C-alpha positions in Angstrom: 72.9 134.8 -179.7 70.2 137.4 -179.9 70.4 140.3 -177.4 66.9 139.7 -176.1 67.3 136.0 -175.5 65.9 134.9 -172.2 68.2 133.1 -169.7 67.2 129.5 -168.9 67.4 129.9 -165.2 68.8 132.7 -163.1 68.9 134.0 -159.5 69.2 137.8 -159.2 70.4 139.4 -155.9 68.6 136.9 -153.7 68.6 137.6 -150.0 66.8 136.2 -146.9 67.2 136.8 -143.2 66.0 134.7 -140.2 65.8 136.7 -137.0 68.2 139.3 -138.1 70.8 136.8 -139.4 71.4 137.0 -143.1 71.2 133.4 -144.3 71.7 134.3 -148.0 73.1 137.7 -148.9 72.7 139.1 -152.5 73.4 135.9 -154.4 73.2 135.9 -158.2 74.0 133.2 -160.8 72.7 131.9 -164.0 72.5 128.3 -165.2 72.6 127.2 -168.8 70.2 124.8 -170.2 71.2 121.1 -169.7 74.1 122.1 -167.4 75.1 120.4 -164.1 75.6 123.4 -161.8 76.9 122.6 -158.3 76.6 124.6 -155.1 79.3 123.9 -152.5 80.2 125.3 -149.1 80.3 124.4 -145.4 77.2 123.5 -143.4 75.2 126.6 -142.7 76.5 128.5 -145.7 73.0 128.9 -147.2 73.0 126.2 -149.9 69.7 124.5 -148.9 68.1 127.9 -148.1 68.7 128.8 -151.8 66.9 125.6 -152.9 64.1 126.4 -150.5 63.7 129.8 -152.1 63.8 128.4 -155.6 61.1 125.8 -154.8 58.8 128.3 -152.9 59.2 126.9 -149.4 60.8 130.2 -148.3 60.0 133.7 -149.8 63.2 135.8 -150.2 63.3 139.3 -148.6 64.8 140.6 -151.9 65.7 139.4 -155.3 64.2 137.3 -158.1 64.2 133.6 -159.2 63.8 133.6 -163.0 62.9 130.5 -165.0 62.8 131.2 -168.7 62.1 134.9 -167.9 59.3 134.3 -165.4 59.8 135.4 -161.8 58.9 132.5 -159.5 59.1 134.5 -156.2 55.7 134.4 -154.5 54.4 131.3 -156.3 53.4 128.3 -154.2 55.6 125.2 -154.3 52.9 123.4 -156.3 52.8 126.1 -158.9 56.6 126.1 -159.1 56.6 122.4 -159.7 54.1 123.0 -162.5 56.7 125.3 -164.1 59.0 122.3 -164.3 61.1 122.5 -161.2 61.5 119.3 -159.2 63.7 118.5 -156.2 65.0 115.9 -153.8 65.6 116.5 -150.1 68.5 115.9 -147.7 66.1 113.9 -145.6 64.1 111.5 -147.7 60.5 112.7 -148.3 58.7 109.6 -149.5 55.5 107.8 -148.5 57.1 104.9 -146.7 53.9 102.8 -146.5 53.4 102.9 -150.2 55.1 100.9 -152.9 57.9 102.1 -155.1 55.5 102.2 -158.0 52.9 104.2 -156.1 55.5 106.7 -154.9 56.6 107.2 -158.5 53.0 107.6 -159.7 52.5 110.2 -157.0 55.4 112.1 -158.7 53.1 112.4 -161.7 50.4 114.2 -159.8 50.8 117.6 -161.5 50.2 116.0 -164.9 47.0 114.2 -163.8 43.7 115.9 -164.6 41.7 113.1 -163.1 43.3 112.3 -159.7 46.1 110.0 -158.8 44.4 106.6 -158.4 41.3 107.1 -160.6 39.8 103.8 -161.7 41.1 104.3 -165.2 38.9 102.0 -167.1 35.5 103.0 -165.6 34.6 105.0 -168.7 36.0 102.7 -171.2 39.4 102.5 -172.9 39.0 105.7 -174.9 38.2 107.9 -171.8 40.6 110.6 -171.0 41.3 109.0 -167.6 42.3 105.8 -169.3 44.7 107.5 -171.7 46.2 109.6 -169.0 46.7 106.6 -166.7 48.4 104.6 -169.5 50.7 107.5 -170.3 51.6 108.0 -166.6 52.4 104.3 -166.2 54.5 104.3 -169.3 56.6 107.2 -168.0 57.0 105.6 -164.6 57.9 102.2 -166.1 60.6 104.0 -168.1 62.0 105.5 -164.9 61.9 102.1 -163.1 63.9 100.7 -166.0 66.3 103.7 -166.1 67.1 103.5 -162.4 67.2 99.7 -162.3 64.3 99.5 -159.8 62.5 96.5 -161.3 63.3 94.2 -158.5 61.8 96.5 -155.8 58.9 98.0 -157.8 56.1 96.4 -155.7 57.9 96.7 -152.4 57.0 99.2 -149.7 59.5 102.0 -149.5 59.9 101.4 -145.7 61.4 98.0 -146.4 64.1 99.3 -148.8 67.8 100.0 -147.9 68.7 103.7 -147.6 70.5 103.9 -151.0 67.5 102.4 -152.8 65.2 104.9 -151.1 67.4 107.8 -152.3 67.0 106.4 -155.8 63.2 106.2 -155.5 63.2 109.8 -154.4 65.3 110.7 -157.5 62.8 108.7 -159.6 59.8 110.5 -158.2 61.4 113.9 -159.0 62.1 112.6 -162.6 58.4 111.6 -162.8 57.5 115.3 -162.8 59.2 115.6 -166.2 61.2 118.5 -164.9 63.1 121.1 -166.9 65.2 121.8 -163.8 66.1 119.2 -161.1 67.3 120.3 -157.7 69.3 117.6 -156.0 70.1 118.2 -152.3 72.8 115.9 -151.0 71.8 113.0 -153.3 74.7 110.8 -152.2 74.4 111.3 -148.4 74.2 107.9 -146.7 75.3 106.0 -149.8 78.2 103.6 -149.9 81.1 104.0 -152.4 79.5 101.7 -155.0 76.1 103.4 -154.8 77.8 106.8 -155.2 79.6 105.6 -158.3 76.3 104.4 -159.8 74.6 107.7 -158.8 77.4 109.7 -160.7 76.5 107.7 -163.8 72.7 108.2 -163.4 73.1 112.0 -162.9 75.1 112.3 -166.1 72.6 110.1 -167.8 69.7 112.3 -166.6 71.6 115.2 -168.1 72.1 113.5 -171.5 69.0 111.2 -171.8 66.3 113.4 -170.1 67.9 116.8 -171.1 67.4 118.1 -167.7 69.2 121.1 -166.1 70.6 120.0 -162.7 71.4 122.1 -159.7 73.4 120.0 -157.2 74.2 120.4 -153.5 76.8 117.8 -152.5 79.6 117.4 -149.9 81.4 114.7 -151.8 84.1 116.7 -153.6 85.1 113.7 -155.8 81.5 113.6 -157.1 81.4 117.4 -157.5 84.6 117.6 -159.5 83.7 114.6 -161.6 80.3 115.6 -162.9 79.9 119.3 -162.6 80.0 121.7 -165.6 80.3 124.7 -163.3 80.6 125.2 -159.5 79.4 128.0 -157.2 81.2 128.1 -153.9 79.7 130.0 -151.0 80.3 130.7 -147.3 78.1 132.5 -144.7 75.4 133.2 -147.3 77.7 134.8 -149.9 79.5 133.8 -153.1 83.2 133.1 -152.8 84.0 131.9 -156.3 82.2 130.5 -159.4 83.7 128.6 -162.4 84.6 125.3 -163.9 85.8 122.5 -161.6 89.4 123.3 -162.7 89.0 127.0 -162.0 87.4 126.4 -158.6 90.0 123.8 -157.6 
């Protein structure tokens, strides 16, 4: 390894306070490329706040968020998404009155030069819009196959059971073609069978899509089963970091 090699993804001394209360205090960690890195801790320990700082929803009071050497602090959420960082939320953030297909296509918005639902063929098959729409649909079709959503592709999201909606949100994040995927409580509200399937999909995303995954999750069986490394925190600070065996 060269001495000047840039880290894939790194938090440096990240801190934020709300009304005098330190929600995250001087947190640092680095994540290797294509790793599943899990953040655990009780409610209120600062886990989601870290995701909100990474994705540009909150601006930290101090510290840096480095993606391949670039400091993301101060960039808007849209510009951070363009750097290849996608996320899912604890509470599903989908367009419930749009179909599964349309929700996934909306996940392609940062890759679209010509608008989301441009009439692709108005300028003929060779037009840029047509080529772009074909590519976007190919990627979304691949995600529908990958997540086994064929049977619900044309259904409105509002009509889907909760576990399926969580999968659609995961698919929409994948549609961004992220380098780094932030999964915030992806198994919340799922039954045992859905959780087992989700474990397999997360491992497949790691291997098939070559995506680095940061995971917040309360299900410790899931955490211990799929994580490469775990970062445990309490009251905004690091307690321990290591492999599942070391943390256990």
